[in-house]
N, CA, C and O atoms as a GROMACS GRO file, in nm:
protein
  412
    1UNK      N    1   3.392  -2.139  -3.364
    1UNK     CA    2   3.286  -2.074  -3.437
    1UNK      C    3   3.150  -2.131  -3.397
    1UNK      O    4   3.056  -2.054  -3.376
    2UNK      N    5   3.139  -2.262  -3.385
    2UNK     CA    6   3.011  -2.322  -3.350
    2UNK      C    7   2.972  -2.288  -3.205
    2UNK      O    8   2.854  -2.275  -3.173
    3UNK      N    9   3.071  -2.273  -3.117
    3UNK     CA   10   3.041  -2.234  -2.978
    3UNK      C   11   2.987  -2.092  -2.973
    3UNK      O   12   2.897  -2.063  -2.894
    4UNK      N   13   3.039  -2.003  -3.055
    4UNK     CA   14   2.990  -1.865  -3.060
    4UNK      C   15   2.847  -1.862  -3.111
    4UNK      O   16   2.764  -1.789  -3.057
    5UNK      N   17   2.818  -1.939  -3.214
    5UNK     CA   18   2.683  -1.947  -3.268
    5UNK      C   19   2.587  -2.005  -3.164
    5UNK      O   20   2.476  -1.956  -3.147
    6UNK      N   21   2.631  -2.109  -3.095
    6UNK     CA   22   2.550  -2.168  -2.988
    6UNK      C   23   2.520  -2.064  -2.880
    6UNK      O   24   2.407  -2.056  -2.832
    7UNK      N   25   2.620  -1.985  -2.840
    7UNK     CA   26   2.602  -1.882  -2.738
    7UNK      C   27   2.502  -1.777  -2.781
    7UNK      O   28   2.417  -1.736  -2.702
    8UNK      N   29   2.511  -1.733  -2.906
    8UNK     CA   30   2.418  -1.631  -2.958
    8UNK      C   31   2.277  -1.687  -2.960
    8UNK      O   32   2.183  -1.617  -2.920
    9UNK      N   33   2.259  -1.810  -3.005
    9UNK     CA   34   2.126  -1.871  -3.009
    9UNK      C   35   2.070  -1.892  -2.868
    9UNK      O   36   1.950  -1.875  -2.846
   10UNK      N   37   2.155  -1.928  -2.774
   10UNK     CA   38   2.111  -1.945  -2.636
   10UNK      C   39   2.066  -1.813  -2.576
   10UNK      O   40   1.964  -1.808  -2.506
   11UNK      N   41   2.139  -1.706  -2.602
   11UNK     CA   42   2.098  -1.573  -2.554
   11UNK      C   43   1.967  -1.528  -2.617
   11UNK      O   44   1.882  -1.472  -2.549
   12UNK      N   45   1.951  -1.554  -2.746
   12UNK     CA   46   1.827  -1.517  -2.814
   12UNK      C   47   1.709  -1.594  -2.756
   12UNK      O   48   1.602  -1.537  -2.735
   13UNK      N   49   1.727  -1.722  -2.731
   13UNK     CA   50   1.620  -1.803  -2.673
   13UNK      C   51   1.586  -1.754  -2.532
   13UNK      O   52   1.469  -1.747  -2.496
   14UNK      N   53   1.686  -1.722  -2.454
   14UNK     CA   54   1.662  -1.671  -2.319
   14UNK      C   55   1.588  -1.538  -2.324
   14UNK      O   56   1.499  -1.514  -2.242
   15UNK      N   57   1.623  -1.452  -2.418
   15UNK     CA   58   1.554  -1.323  -2.431
   15UNK      C   59   1.408  -1.342  -2.467
   15UNK      O   60   1.321  -1.274  -2.413
   16UNK      N   61   1.379  -1.434  -2.558
   16UNK     CA   62   1.241  -1.461  -2.598
   16UNK      C   63   1.159  -1.515  -2.480
   16UNK      O   64   1.042  -1.481  -2.466
   17UNK      N   65   1.220  -1.597  -2.399
   17UNK     CA   66   1.149  -1.655  -2.284
   17UNK      C   67   1.130  -1.552  -2.172
   17UNK      O   68   1.024  -1.547  -2.111
   18UNK      N   69   1.232  -1.473  -2.145
   18UNK     CA   70   1.228  -1.382  -2.030
   18UNK      C   71   1.163  -1.247  -2.058
   18UNK      O   72   1.120  -1.181  -1.964
   19UNK      N   73   1.155  -1.204  -2.183
   19UNK     CA   74   1.101  -1.071  -2.213
   19UNK      C   75   0.960  -1.050  -2.156
   19UNK      O   76   0.936  -0.946  -2.095
   20UNK      N   77   0.866  -1.144  -2.172
   20UNK     CA   78   0.732  -1.120  -2.117
   20UNK      C   79   0.731  -1.101  -1.965
   20UNK      O   80   0.640  -1.036  -1.912
   21UNK      N   81   0.829  -1.155  -1.897
   21UNK     CA   82   0.833  -1.141  -1.752
   21UNK      C   83   0.876  -1.003  -1.707
   21UNK      O   84   0.842  -0.961  -1.596
   22UNK      N   85   0.949  -0.931  -1.789
   22UNK     CA   86   1.006  -0.803  -1.749
   22UNK      C   87   0.949  -0.682  -1.822
   22UNK      O   88   0.989  -0.570  -1.794
   23UNK      N   89   0.858  -0.702  -1.916
   23UNK     CA   90   0.802  -0.587  -1.986
   23UNK      C   91   0.710  -0.511  -1.892
   23UNK      O   92   0.651  -0.571  -1.802
   24UNK      N   93   0.698  -0.380  -1.910
   24UNK     CA   94   0.616  -0.300  -1.820
   24UNK      C   95   0.468  -0.332  -1.837
   24UNK      O   96   0.423  -0.369  -1.945
   25UNK      N   97   0.394  -0.316  -1.729
   25UNK     CA   98   0.250  -0.340  -1.733
   25UNK      C   99   0.182  -0.227  -1.811
   25UNK      O  100   0.231  -0.114  -1.810
   26UNK      N  101   0.072  -0.256  -1.878
   26UNK     CA  102   0.002  -0.150  -1.950
   26UNK      C  103  -0.053  -0.047  -1.851
   26UNK      O  104  -0.083  -0.082  -1.737
   27UNK      N  105  -0.066   0.078  -1.892
   27UNK     CA  106  -0.117   0.180  -1.800
   27UNK      C  107  -0.261   0.151  -1.761
   27UNK      O  108  -0.338   0.095  -1.838
   28UNK      N  109  -0.296   0.190  -1.641
   28UNK     CA  110  -0.431   0.167  -1.590
   28UNK      C  111  -0.528   0.263  -1.655
   28UNK      O  112  -0.492   0.375  -1.691
   29UNK      N  113  -0.652   0.218  -1.671
   29UNK     CA  114  -0.755   0.304  -1.728
   29UNK      C  115  -0.807   0.400  -1.620
   29UNK      O  116  -0.779   0.382  -1.502
   30UNK      N  117  -0.881   0.500  -1.662
   30UNK     CA  118  -0.937   0.597  -1.568
   30UNK      C  119  -1.032   0.530  -1.471
   30UNK      O  120  -1.038   0.567  -1.354
   31UNK      N  121  -1.109   0.430  -1.518
   31UNK     CA  122  -1.201   0.359  -1.430
   31UNK      C  123  -1.127   0.280  -1.323
   31UNK      O  124  -1.170   0.276  -1.208
   32UNK      N  125  -1.016   0.217  -1.361
   32UNK     CA  126  -0.937   0.141  -1.264
   32UNK      C  127  -0.876   0.233  -1.159
   32UNK      O  128  -0.871   0.198  -1.041
   33UNK      N  129  -0.831   0.350  -1.202
   33UNK     CA  130  -0.773   0.446  -1.108
   33UNK      C  131  -0.879   0.496  -1.012
   33UNK      O  132  -0.855   0.503  -0.891
   34UNK      N  133  -0.997   0.532  -1.063
   34UNK     CA  134  -1.105   0.580  -0.977
   34UNK      C  135  -1.148   0.472  -0.878
   34UNK      O  136  -1.175   0.503  -0.762
   35UNK      N  137  -1.156   0.347  -0.923
   35UNK     CA  138  -1.194   0.237  -0.834
   35UNK      C  139  -1.090   0.219  -0.724
   35UNK      O  140  -1.127   0.195  -0.609
   36UNK      N  141  -0.962   0.229  -0.757
   36UNK     CA  142  -0.856   0.213  -0.658
   36UNK      C  143  -0.859   0.326  -0.556
   36UNK      O  144  -0.842   0.302  -0.436
   37UNK      N  145  -0.880   0.448  -0.602
   37UNK     CA  146  -0.888   0.562  -0.510
   37UNK      C  147  -1.009   0.547  -0.420
   37UNK      O  148  -1.002   0.578  -0.301
   38UNK      N  149  -1.120   0.500  -0.475
   38UNK     CA  150  -1.240   0.478  -0.394
   38UNK      C  151  -1.217   0.375  -0.286
   38UNK      O  152  -1.269   0.390  -0.175
   39UNK      N  153  -1.141   0.271  -0.316
   39UNK     CA  154  -1.111   0.169  -0.216
   39UNK      C  155  -1.023   0.224  -0.105
   39UNK      O  156  -1.036   0.183   0.011
   40UNK      N  157  -0.935   0.316  -0.139
   40UNK     CA  158  -0.849   0.376  -0.037
   40UNK      C  159  -0.928   0.468   0.056
   40UNK      O  160  -0.889   0.488   0.171
   41UNK      N  161  -1.036   0.523   0.008
   41UNK     CA  162  -1.114   0.620   0.085
   41UNK      C  163  -1.236   0.556   0.149
   41UNK      O  164  -1.337   0.624   0.170
   42UNK      N  165  -1.230   0.430   0.180
   42UNK     CA  166  -1.341   0.362   0.246
   42UNK      C  167  -1.338   0.393   0.396
   42UNK      O  168  -1.233   0.418   0.454
   43UNK      N  169  -1.457   0.389   0.457
   43UNK     CA  170  -1.468   0.414   0.601
   43UNK      C  171  -1.529   0.291   0.667
   43UNK      O  172  -1.616   0.227   0.608
   44UNK      N  173  -1.486   0.256   0.788
   44UNK     CA  174  -1.542   0.140   0.856
   44UNK      C  175  -1.675   0.173   0.924
   44UNK      O  176  -1.694   0.283   0.977
   45UNK      N  177  -1.766   0.076   0.922
   45UNK     CA  178  -1.892   0.089   0.995
   45UNK      C  179  -1.863   0.080   1.144
   45UNK      O  180  -1.793  -0.012   1.185
   46UNK      N  181  -1.914   0.173   1.227
   46UNK     CA  182  -1.886   0.165   1.370
   46UNK      C  183  -1.953   0.046   1.437
   46UNK      O  184  -1.910   0.005   1.545
   47UNK      N  185  -2.058  -0.010   1.376
   47UNK     CA  186  -2.129  -0.123   1.438
   47UNK      C  187  -2.061  -0.257   1.409
   47UNK      O  188  -2.040  -0.337   1.500
   48UNK      N  189  -2.028  -0.283   1.280
   48UNK     CA  190  -1.977  -0.416   1.245
   48UNK      C  191  -1.836  -0.414   1.184
   48UNK      O  192  -1.775  -0.520   1.170
   49UNK      N  193  -1.784  -0.298   1.149
   49UNK     CA  194  -1.649  -0.288   1.095
   49UNK      C  195  -1.639  -0.305   0.945
   49UNK      O  196  -1.529  -0.294   0.890
   50UNK      N  197  -1.750  -0.332   0.875
   50UNK     CA  198  -1.750  -0.344   0.729
   50UNK      C  199  -1.702  -0.213   0.667
   50UNK      O  200  -1.745  -0.106   0.708
   51UNK      N  201  -1.614  -0.223   0.567
   51UNK     CA  202  -1.568  -0.103   0.499
   51UNK      C  203  -1.675  -0.056   0.401
   51UNK      O  204  -1.719  -0.132   0.315
   52UNK      N  205  -1.716   0.068   0.415
   52UNK     CA  206  -1.820   0.127   0.331
   52UNK      C  207  -1.760   0.241   0.250
   52UNK      O  208  -1.660   0.302   0.290
   53UNK      N  209  -1.820   0.269   0.136
   53UNK     CA  210  -1.773   0.378   0.052
   53UNK      C  211  -1.798   0.512   0.122
   53UNK      O  212  -1.897   0.529   0.192
   54UNK      N  213  -1.706   0.605   0.101
   54UNK     CA  214  -1.727   0.739   0.152
   54UNK      C  215  -1.853   0.795   0.085
   54UNK      O  216  -1.866   0.787  -0.037
   55UNK      N  217  -1.943   0.849   0.163
   55UNK     CA  218  -2.068   0.902   0.110
   55UNK      C  219  -2.187   0.811   0.136
   55UNK      O  220  -2.301   0.855   0.123
   56UNK      N  221  -2.163   0.684   0.172
   56UNK     CA  222  -2.274   0.593   0.203
   56UNK      C  223  -2.343   0.640   0.330
   56UNK      O  224  -2.278   0.692   0.421
   57UNK      N  225  -2.475   0.620   0.336
   57UNK     CA  226  -2.549   0.658   0.455
   57UNK      C  227  -2.580   0.537   0.544
   57UNK      O  228  -2.604   0.552   0.664
   58UNK      N  229  -2.580   0.416   0.483
   58UNK     CA  230  -2.609   0.294   0.558
   58UNK      C  231  -2.504   0.189   0.528
   58UNK      O  232  -2.448   0.187   0.418
   59UNK      N  233  -2.479   0.102   0.624
   59UNK     CA  234  -2.383  -0.007   0.607
   59UNK      C  235  -2.443  -0.114   0.517
   59UNK      O  236  -2.560  -0.147   0.530
   60UNK      N  237  -2.361  -0.168   0.427
   60UNK     CA  238  -2.409  -0.272   0.336
   60UNK      C  239  -2.418  -0.408   0.403
   60UNK      O  240  -2.485  -0.497   0.351
   61UNK      N  241  -2.352  -0.429   0.516
   61UNK     CA  242  -2.355  -0.558   0.585
   61UNK      C  243  -2.465  -0.562   0.692
   61UNK      O  244  -2.545  -0.655   0.694
   62UNK      N  245  -2.468  -0.462   0.781
   62UNK     CA  246  -2.562  -0.470   0.894
   62UNK      C  247  -2.681  -0.374   0.880
   62UNK      O  248  -2.779  -0.388   0.954
   63UNK      N  249  -2.676  -0.279   0.787
   63UNK     CA  250  -2.789  -0.189   0.765
   63UNK      C  251  -2.797  -0.073   0.861
   63UNK      O  252  -2.889   0.009   0.852
   64UNK      N  253  -2.702  -0.063   0.954
   64UNK     CA  254  -2.705   0.048   1.049
   64UNK      C  255  -2.671   0.179   0.977
   64UNK      O  256  -2.596   0.179   0.879
   65UNK      N  257  -2.727   0.289   1.027
   65UNK     CA  258  -2.698   0.420   0.970
   65UNK      C  259  -2.556   0.459   1.007
   65UNK      O  260  -2.515   0.448   1.122
   66UNK      N  261  -2.482   0.505   0.908
   66UNK     CA  262  -2.344   0.550   0.931
   66UNK      C  263  -2.347   0.693   0.982
   66UNK      O  264  -2.436   0.769   0.947
   67UNK      N  265  -2.249   0.730   1.065
   67UNK     CA  266  -2.245   0.868   1.114
   67UNK      C  267  -2.220   0.964   0.998
   67UNK      O  268  -2.156   0.928   0.900
   68UNK      N  269  -2.272   1.086   1.011
   68UNK     CA  270  -2.248   1.184   0.904
   68UNK      C  271  -2.098   1.208   0.889
   68UNK      O  272  -2.024   1.215   0.988
   69UNK      N  273  -2.055   1.221   0.767
   69UNK     CA  274  -1.912   1.239   0.742
   69UNK      C  275  -1.879   1.388   0.738
   69UNK      O  276  -1.963   1.473   0.708
   70UNK      N  277  -1.755   1.415   0.769
   70UNK     CA  278  -1.711   1.553   0.767
   70UNK      C  279  -1.716   1.606   0.624
   70UNK      O  280  -1.696   1.530   0.530
   71UNK      N  281  -1.743   1.734   0.606
   71UNK     CA  282  -1.750   1.788   0.472
   71UNK      C  283  -1.617   1.776   0.400
   71UNK      O  284  -1.510   1.773   0.461
   72UNK      N  285  -1.626   1.770   0.269
   72UNK     CA  286  -1.504   1.755   0.189
   72UNK      C  287  -1.427   1.886   0.188
   72UNK      O  288  -1.481   1.992   0.218
   73UNK      N  289  -1.300   1.877   0.154
   73UNK     CA  290  -1.214   1.993   0.156
   73UNK      C  291  -1.222   2.081   0.034
   73UNK      O  292  -1.203   2.202   0.043
   74UNK      N  293  -1.251   2.022  -0.084
   74UNK     CA  294  -1.253   2.102  -0.205
   74UNK      C  295  -1.339   2.035  -0.311
   74UNK      O  296  -1.372   1.916  -0.302
   75UNK      N  297  -1.376   2.112  -0.411
   75UNK     CA  298  -1.455   2.063  -0.523
   75UNK      C  299  -1.376   2.083  -0.650
   75UNK      O  300  -1.314   2.187  -0.669
   76UNK      N  301  -1.377   1.984  -0.738
   76UNK     CA  302  -1.306   1.993  -0.865
   76UNK      C  303  -1.379   2.094  -0.955
   76UNK      O  304  -1.499   2.080  -0.976
   77UNK      N  305  -1.308   2.194  -1.007
   77UNK     CA  306  -1.373   2.292  -1.093
   77UNK      C  307  -1.412   2.235  -1.229
   77UNK      O  308  -1.498   2.292  -1.297
   78UNK      N  309  -1.352   2.124  -1.270
   78UNK     CA  310  -1.381   2.068  -1.402
   78UNK      C  311  -1.503   1.977  -1.402
   78UNK      O  312  -1.587   1.986  -1.491
   79UNK      N  313  -1.515   1.888  -1.300
   79UNK     CA  314  -1.625   1.791  -1.302
   79UNK      C  315  -1.716   1.799  -1.180
   79UNK      O  316  -1.821   1.734  -1.178
   80UNK      N  317  -1.680   1.878  -1.078
   80UNK     CA  318  -1.764   1.895  -0.961
   80UNK      C  319  -1.751   1.788  -0.855
   80UNK      O  320  -1.831   1.785  -0.761
   81UNK      N  321  -1.652   1.700  -0.866
   81UNK     CA  322  -1.634   1.594  -0.767
   81UNK      C  323  -1.591   1.651  -0.633
   81UNK      O  324  -1.514   1.747  -0.628
   82UNK      N  325  -1.642   1.593  -0.524
   82UNK     CA  326  -1.600   1.632  -0.390
   82UNK      C  327  -1.473   1.558  -0.355
   82UNK      O  328  -1.466   1.436  -0.367
   83UNK      N  329  -1.371   1.633  -0.312
   83UNK     CA  330  -1.239   1.575  -0.288
   83UNK      C  331  -1.186   1.618  -0.152
   83UNK      O  332  -1.222   1.726  -0.103
   84UNK      N  333  -1.102   1.536  -0.090
   84UNK     CA  334  -1.040   1.574   0.036
   84UNK      C  335  -0.944   1.693   0.018
   84UNK      O  336  -0.888   1.713  -0.090
   85UNK      N  337  -0.929   1.768   0.124
   85UNK     CA  338  -0.834   1.880   0.121
   85UNK      C  339  -0.694   1.825   0.100
   85UNK      O  340  -0.659   1.720   0.155
   86UNK      N  341  -0.614   1.895   0.024
   86UNK     CA  342  -0.476   1.855   0.002
   86UNK      C  343  -0.452   1.778  -0.126
   86UNK      O  344  -0.337   1.763  -0.167
   87UNK      N  345  -0.558   1.729  -0.192
   87UNK     CA  346  -0.539   1.660  -0.319
   87UNK      C  347  -0.491   1.760  -0.424
   87UNK      O  348  -0.539   1.874  -0.428
   88UNK      N  349  -0.397   1.719  -0.507
   88UNK     CA  350  -0.346   1.806  -0.612
   88UNK      C  351  -0.414   1.781  -0.747
   88UNK      O  352  -0.413   1.868  -0.834
   89UNK      N  353  -0.472   1.661  -0.763
   89UNK     CA  354  -0.540   1.625  -0.886
   89UNK      C  355  -0.674   1.561  -0.852
   89UNK      O  356  -0.688   1.496  -0.748
   90UNK      N  357  -0.772   1.577  -0.939
   90UNK     CA  358  -0.904   1.518  -0.920
   90UNK      C  359  -0.896   1.367  -0.944
   90UNK      O  360  -0.837   1.324  -1.043
   91UNK      N  361  -0.954   1.288  -0.855
   91UNK     CA  362  -0.954   1.142  -0.869
   91UNK      C  363  -1.050   1.097  -0.978
   91UNK      O  364  -1.034   0.987  -1.031
   92UNK      N  365  -1.148   1.179  -1.013
   92UNK     CA  366  -1.245   1.141  -1.115
   92UNK      C  367  -1.199   1.176  -1.255
   92UNK      O  368  -1.207   1.092  -1.345
   93UNK      N  369  -1.150   1.300  -1.277
   93UNK     CA  370  -1.118   1.342  -1.414
   93UNK      C  371  -0.970   1.374  -1.435
   93UNK      O  372  -0.928   1.392  -1.549
   94UNK      N  373  -0.891   1.383  -1.328
   94UNK     CA  374  -0.748   1.409  -1.341
   94UNK      C  375  -0.710   1.555  -1.354
   94UNK      O  376  -0.593   1.587  -1.375
   95UNK      N  377  -0.806   1.646  -1.340
   95UNK     CA  378  -0.779   1.789  -1.352
   95UNK      C  379  -0.686   1.834  -1.239
   95UNK      O  380  -0.702   1.794  -1.124
   96UNK      N  381  -0.588   1.918  -1.274
   96UNK     CA  382  -0.496   1.974  -1.173
   96UNK      C  383  -0.574   2.073  -1.087
   96UNK      O  384  -0.634   2.167  -1.139
   97UNK      N  385  -0.572   2.051  -0.956
   97UNK     CA  386  -0.650   2.135  -0.864
   97UNK      C  387  -0.571   2.255  -0.815
   97UNK      O  388  -0.630   2.359  -0.785
   98UNK      N  389  -0.441   2.243  -0.805
   98UNK     CA  390  -0.359   2.353  -0.754
   98UNK      C  391  -0.231   2.359  -0.834
   98UNK      O  392  -0.182   2.258  -0.885
   99UNK      N  393  -0.177   2.478  -0.844
   99UNK     CA  394  -0.048   2.493  -0.911
   99UNK      C  395   0.058   2.426  -0.827
   99UNK      O  396   0.064   2.448  -0.706
  100UNK      N  397   0.141   2.346  -0.890
  100UNK     CA  398   0.252   2.283  -0.819
  100UNK      C  399   0.365   2.384  -0.806
  100UNK      O  400   0.386   2.469  -0.892
  101UNK      N  401   0.437   2.370  -0.696
  101UNK     CA  402   0.550   2.460  -0.676
  101UNK      C  403   0.657   2.429  -0.780
  101UNK      O  404   0.691   2.314  -0.805
  102UNK      N  405   0.708   2.535  -0.840
  102UNK     CA  406   0.812   2.518  -0.940
  102UNK      C  407   0.946   2.529  -0.870
  102UNK      O  408   0.968   2.620  -0.789
  103UNK      N  409   1.035   2.439  -0.900
  103UNK     CA  410   1.163   2.448  -0.833
  103UNK      C  411   1.252   2.342  -0.865
  103UNK      O  412   1.364   2.338  -0.815
   0.00000   0.00000   0.00000
């Protein structure tokens, strides 16, 4: 009987210690998502290689003028953000840009 009680208490203690390690992370905020998408869409400066935000006209490291960027593929109808062609959702507001195929 005492061994069974010891086993139950040991399992409870292990659960209390290990639970914080395995619980899911809280969902990201809209600002964190927009910042992450912006980092993915950075372009390198042809002069020094510094990664610059899409839409920048000058490099933040060397000050050289960046080449004009190709026009965007689509505009979000909800917030007006310029987005690359092929995106299904707006990176700024999350609006669905195209109907997803049902199947």
